[in-house]
C-alpha positions in Angstrom: -0.2 13.5 -42.4 -0.5 12.4 -38.5 0.0 15.2 -35.9 3.5 13.4 -35.4 4.2 14.1 -38.6 3.5 17.3 -38.6 5.0 18.3 -35.3 8.2 16.2 -36.5 8.1 18.8 -39.6 7.8 22.0 -37.6 10.5 20.7 -35.1 13.0 20.2 -38.0 12.0 23.8 -39.7 12.5 25.4 -36.3 15.9 23.6 -36.0 14.6 21.8 -32.9 15.2 18.2 -32.0 13.4 15.8 -33.7 10.7 13.7 -31.7 7.4 14.1 -33.0 6.2 15.3 -29.4 5.2 19.1 -28.6 6.5 20.4 -25.6 6.7 23.6 -24.2 9.8 24.5 -26.1 8.6 23.4 -29.2 5.0 25.6 -29.1 7.3 28.2 -27.4 9.3 28.4 -30.6 6.3 27.9 -32.7 4.2 31.0 -31.1 7.8 32.9 -31.8 8.2 32.0 -35.3 4.2 33.1 -35.8 4.0 36.3 -34.0 7.3 37.9 -34.8 8.2 37.1 -38.5 11.9 36.7 -39.0 12.8 36.3 -35.3 12.1 32.8 -35.6 14.6 29.9 -36.1 13.0 29.5 -39.5 13.8 33.3 -40.5 9.9 34.1 -40.4 8.7 30.7 -42.4 5.3 30.2 -40.6 4.9 26.0 -39.4 2.0 23.9 -40.7 -0.9 25.0 -39.8 -2.9 23.2 -37.1 -6.5 23.0 -38.3 -9.5 24.6 -36.6 -11.6 21.9 -35.1 -15.2 22.3 -33.9 -17.0 25.4 -33.3 -17.9 24.9 -30.0 -14.5 23.9 -28.7 -13.2 27.0 -30.9 -15.2 29.6 -29.1 -13.3 28.1 -26.0 -10.0 28.0 -27.4 -10.8 31.4 -28.2 -10.3 32.4 -24.3 -6.9 31.0 -23.8 -3.8 32.1 -24.2 -2.0 32.2 -27.9 0.6 29.6 -26.4 -2.1 27.4 -25.4 -4.4 27.5 -28.1 -2.3 25.1 -30.8 -1.9 22.7 -27.8 -5.8 22.5 -27.1 -6.5 21.9 -30.8 -3.8 19.6 -31.3 -5.2 17.5 -28.6 -8.5 17.4 -30.6 -6.7 16.2 -33.9 -5.3 13.6 -31.8 -8.0 12.3 -29.9 -9.7 12.0 -32.9 -7.2 10.0 -34.8 -7.6 7.2 -32.1 -11.6 7.4 -32.9 -12.4 9.6 -29.7 -14.2 12.7 -30.5 -13.9 15.4 -27.5 -14.5 19.0 -27.6 -13.1 21.7 -25.4 -16.2 22.9 -23.4 -14.4 25.3 -20.9 -11.5 27.8 -21.6 -10.8 31.2 -19.3 -12.8 32.2 -16.5 -13.0 35.6 -14.6 -12.3 35.4 -10.8 -16.0 36.2 -10.7 -16.9 33.3 -12.6 -14.6 31.4 -10.6 -16.3 32.6 -7.2 -19.9 31.6 -8.5 -18.7 28.2 -9.5 -17.3 28.1 -6.0 -20.4 29.0 -4.4 -22.7 26.0 -6.3 -22.8 23.3 -3.4 -21.7 25.7 -0.7 -23.7 29.0 -0.6 -25.8 28.2 -4.1 -27.7 25.5 -5.4 -26.2 22.4 -7.0 -23.1 20.0 -6.5 -19.6 21.3 -5.8 -17.7 21.3 -9.1 -14.7 23.2 -8.1 -12.0 23.6 -4.9 -11.1 26.7 -6.0 -11.8 30.7 -5.6 -11.4 33.1 -8.2 -7.7 33.8 -8.7 -6.9 30.3 -7.3 -7.8 28.2 -10.8 -5.7 27.9 -13.9 -8.7 28.7 -16.1 -8.5 32.5 -14.4 -4.9 32.9 -16.4 -6.1 31.6 -19.8 -3.6 28.8 -19.5 -6.3 26.0 -18.7 -8.8 24.0 -20.6 -11.2 21.2 -20.2 -12.3 18.7 -22.3 -15.3 17.0 -22.6 -15.8 13.1 -24.2 -18.8 12.9 -26.7 -20.1 9.9 -28.4 -23.3 9.9 -31.3 -23.1 13.8 -30.2 -23.9 13.0 -26.5 -21.5 14.4 -24.1 -20.1 11.5 -21.7 -19.3 13.1 -18.0 -17.3 9.9 -17.2 -15.8 7.5 -19.9 -12.3 5.2 -19.8 -11.6 7.6 -23.0 -10.3 10.3 -20.4 -7.3 8.4 -19.9 -6.3 7.8 -23.1 -7.1 11.7 -23.9 -5.0 12.5 -20.5 -2.1 10.3 -22.1 -2.1 12.0 -25.3 -2.2 15.3 -23.5 0.9 14.6 -21.5 2.4 13.0 -25.5 1.6 17.2 -26.3 3.5 18.4 -23.3 0.2 19.6 -21.5 -0.3 18.8 -17.8 -3.4 16.6 -16.9 -5.3 16.8 -14.2 -5.9 13.3 -14.1 -2.2 12.7 -12.9 -2.7 14.8 -10.1 -2.3 13.1 -6.4 -4.8 15.4 -4.2 -7.6 16.3 -6.2 -7.9 14.2 -9.9 -9.5 16.1 -12.4 -9.7 13.9 -15.5 -11.0 16.2 -18.4 -8.5 19.1 -17.2 -5.4 20.2 -19.3 -2.9 23.4 -18.3 0.3 24.7 -20.2 2.2 25.1 -16.6 5.5 27.7 -17.6 8.5 26.7 -18.1 9.5 29.1 -14.7 6.6 27.8 -12.6 8.9 24.7 -10.8 7.7 25.5 -7.3 4.8 24.5 -5.4 1.2 25.1 -6.6 0.7 28.2 -4.0 3.8 29.9 -5.0 3.1 29.1 -8.6 -0.4 30.8 -8.3 0.6 33.5 -6.5 3.2 34.5 -9.1 0.4 33.7 -11.6 -1.6 36.7 -10.1 1.5 38.6 -9.6 2.3 38.4 -13.2 -1.4 39.4 -14.2 -2.0 42.7 -11.9 1.5 43.6 -13.1 0.8 43.1 -16.9 3.5 41.0 -17.3 3.7 37.8 -20.2 2.9 34.8 -18.2 5.1 32.7 -20.4 8.2 35.0 -20.5 
């Protein structure tokens, strides 16, 4: 059974529009069904599980918000169906970890790897992850497969860093909340506010 077939089956069971593509509405309905039995459109019947992936990916997936986790697994499986091996190599980062990365290539040794300080990266809010392409167990920092994986991620309803107009980030994926229609500066400010006040990010 393909990922598309699984998603279509889930959509039918949850009473959603069936198109085989899991956008934010589909994943929100899945989350409700799993986390609040009896309140979802399927009256508590759990949809088919997306099987766990490799241990490295699972370790990073576990740092993401529940709404993002199934999408990350689905992307790994979807890429594998195309003969592309990917792993989730980064997930949540604290503000302090983000500041350390930002310092790299500036006030600390190494090359620059990010333009975002702590509190200004989607990774700081557990809604973003990075993938790595592997061949024969070897990590490939550059590969044409990243663009293929990017399109697969967009089909799942993820925002892909490779489609950004300013800073292109091919390995980067994130699940933008449905309320996040404003510019990135306003978006990030709202994320920081919600985290500071203990509000859910996807409500």
